[in-house]
Backbone as a ProteinNet text record, in pm:
[ID]
protein_1_A
[PRIMARY]
MGLIKEPLDFDFEVDPRLLTKEEQLAISEFIKEDKAKRAILEKRSTKSRTSRRAKTTA
[TERTIARY]
-4316.8	-4353.6	-4261.2	-4281.2	-4163.5	-4226.5	-4115.1	-4088.4	-4223.4	-4300.8	-4365.1	-4250.9	-4325.7	-4241.4	-4322.1	-4258.3	-4293.8	-4289.1	-4436.9	-4439.4	-4320.6	-4336.7	-4190.5	-4240.6	-4372.7	-4440.7	-4538.9	-4517.2	-4603.2	-4530.9	-4545.6	-4485.9	-4550.5	-4545.1	-4583.7	-4544.7	-4621	-4601.5	-4722.6	-4620.9	-4702.5	-4722	-4858.6	-4902	-4802.1	-4705.2	-4679.5	-4799.8	-4885.8	-4989.5	-4952.5	-4975.9	-4993.3	-5115.8	-5134.6	-5274	-5349.5	-5488.2	-5522.2	-5514.9	-5559.7	-5577.7	-5692.3	-5801.4	-5895.2	-5840	-5762.2	-5684.7	-5594.5	-5517.8	-5421.2	-5503.8	-5547.5	-5662.3	-5751.3	-5783.6	-5826.4	-5712.7	-5623.9	-5523.1	-5437.2	-5424.5	-5368.5	-5502.5	-5614.2	-5698.7	-5694.9	-5690.7	-5682.8	-5532.5	-5463	-5342.8	-5341.5	-5393.2	-5395.4	-5505	-5639.2	-5713.3	-5679.4	-5586.1	-5524.6	-5429.5	-5335.2	-5232.5	-5309.7	-5378.1	-5471.6	-5536.3	-5590.2	-5633.7	-5505.6	-5424.3	-5286.4	-5262.7	-5232.4	-5208.8	-5261.8	-5412.8	-5532.8	-5496.5	-5505.9	-5462.2	-5328	-5203.2	-5132.6	-5104	-5152.2	-5197.1	-5290	-5389.4	-5455.6	-5365.1	-5312	-5194.5	-5091.3	-5027.3	-4929.3	-4973.9	-5094.7	-5168	-5179.4	-5271.6	-5261.6	-5139.2	-5046.8	-4906.4	-4876.3	-4865.6	-4812.8	-4902.8	-5016.5	-5108.5	-5125.9	-5093.2	-5070	-4939.5	-4866.3	-4721.7	-4758.9	-4814.4	-4817.9	-4892	-4997.5	-5052.8	-4994.5	-4912.1	-4856.4	-4715.1	-4614.1	-4547.2	-4558.1	-4724.6	-4754.4	-4770.9
-1043.5	-980.2	-915.6	-791.9	-718	-697.2	-644.8	-648.9	-536.5	-588	-472.5	-383.5	-271.9	-155.6	-154.5	-162.5	-176.1	-28	26.6	167.5	171.7	305.5	280.3	256.9	301	228.5	126.7	53.4	-58.7	-182.7	-288.4	-439.5	-511	-582.4	-755.7	-850.6	-879.7	-1048.5	-1175.5	-1244.2	-1355.3	-1482.4	-1528	-1628.3	-1774.1	-1836.6	-1981.9	-2094.7	-2095.8	-2171.9	-2279.4	-2429.4	-2531.1	-2513.3	-2518	-2565.5	-2694.7	-2654.2	-2787	-2872.3	-2979.7	-3082.3	-3012.1	-2928.1	-2848.2	-2743.8	-2685	-2549.7	-2601.4	-2689.9	-2718.6	-2806.4	-2834.4	-2879.3	-2776.3	-2665.5	-2573.1	-2456.7	-2435	-2371.3	-2446.5	-2598.5	-2680.5	-2675.4	-2653.1	-2656.3	-2548.7	-2437.4	-2295.6	-2250.3	-2324.8	-2323	-2398.3	-2508.9	-2543	-2503.7	-2457	-2367	-2264.2	-2195.7	-2041.5	-2094.3	-2176.1	-2255.4	-2309.3	-2352.2	-2395.5	-2277.8	-2165.1	-2060.7	-1988.4	-2002.2	-1916.6	-1934.7	-2094.2	-2166.2	-2183.3	-2142.1	-2120.5	-2001.5	-1898.9	-1725.4	-1781.9	-1760	-1798.3	-1845.5	-1968.6	-2050.7	-1940.9	-1898.3	-1786.6	-1667.1	-1600.4	-1493.4	-1514.9	-1625.3	-1728.1	-1731.3	-1813.7	-1837.5	-1689.3	-1574.4	-1477.6	-1424.2	-1346.5	-1327.6	-1384.6	-1556	-1561.9	-1552.6	-1537.5	-1561.8	-1384.7	-1317	-1183.4	-1153.7	-1199.5	-1205.2	-1247	-1379.9	-1449.3	-1366.9	-1284.3	-1190.2	-1051.1	-1012.9	-874.6	-946.8	-1046.6	-1042.4	-1156.2	-1170.6	-1219.1	-1140.9
1878.2	1928.3	2021.3	2064.5	2122.5	2301.9	2398	2518.5	2558.1	2676.8	2731	2825.7	2771.7	2858.7	3021.1	3100.1	3271.4	3249	3322.1	3403.5	3492.7	3532.1	3648.7	3798.2	3828.7	3970.9	3920	3829.4	3883.6	3828.5	3918.7	3854.4	3841.9	3701.1	3658.3	3721.1	3733.7	3850.6	3764.6	3736.9	3659	3781.5	3759.3	3824.9	3792.7	3801.9	3727.3	3740.8	3731.1	3743.1	3624.5	3635.7	3558.1	3436.5	3319.9	3261.1	3282.4	3316.1	3306.8	3174.6	3153.1	3036.3	2955.9	3003.3	2889.3	2839.1	2953.4	2928.1	2758.3	2797	2719.2	2554.1	2547.4	2431.3	2362.4	2431.6	2387.1	2325.3	2382.6	2329.4	2159.9	2233.6	2068.3	1987.5	1974.9	1884.7	1833.5	1909.8	1829.4	1761.3	1832.8	1729	1632.5	1572.7	1442.1	1406.9	1410.8	1344.1	1293.7	1334.8	1298.1	1248.1	1256.7	1124.6	1008.8	1025.2	874.3	819.1	868.4	800.3	730.8	815.7	799.3	620.5	632.9	509.6	406.9	428.5	299.8	285.2	338.8	337.1	227.7	290.1	224.1	77.1	61.9	-72.6	-168.4	-94.5	-166.7	-262.1	-148.5	-198.9	-271.2	-248.4	-380.5	-515.5	-547.6	-644.1	-704.2	-634.2	-713.4	-779.9	-683	-725.3	-855.5	-846	-947	-1107.5	-1080.2	-1183.3	-1264.3	-1172.4	-1219.5	-1310.6	-1209.8	-1290.3	-1424.1	-1452.5	-1563.6	-1676.8	-1643.9	-1734.1	-1774	-1686.5	-1721.3	-1822.1	-1788	-1854.8	-1996.9	-1993.1	-2133.1	-2237.9
[MASK]
++++++++++++++++++++++++++++++++++++++++++++++++++++++++++

């Protein structure tokens, strides 16, 4: 993730408030689901790569 370039005539301000328990749980669940999806996709792409190599070299 890169830096956001700030326009010259505009200031970004962030409200430093704490997350509620509900927000924390929602974010945690989203991250878990995203990691699981990525793991499945990575597993699929790894399988197809190795099987293609085996077919071309055989």
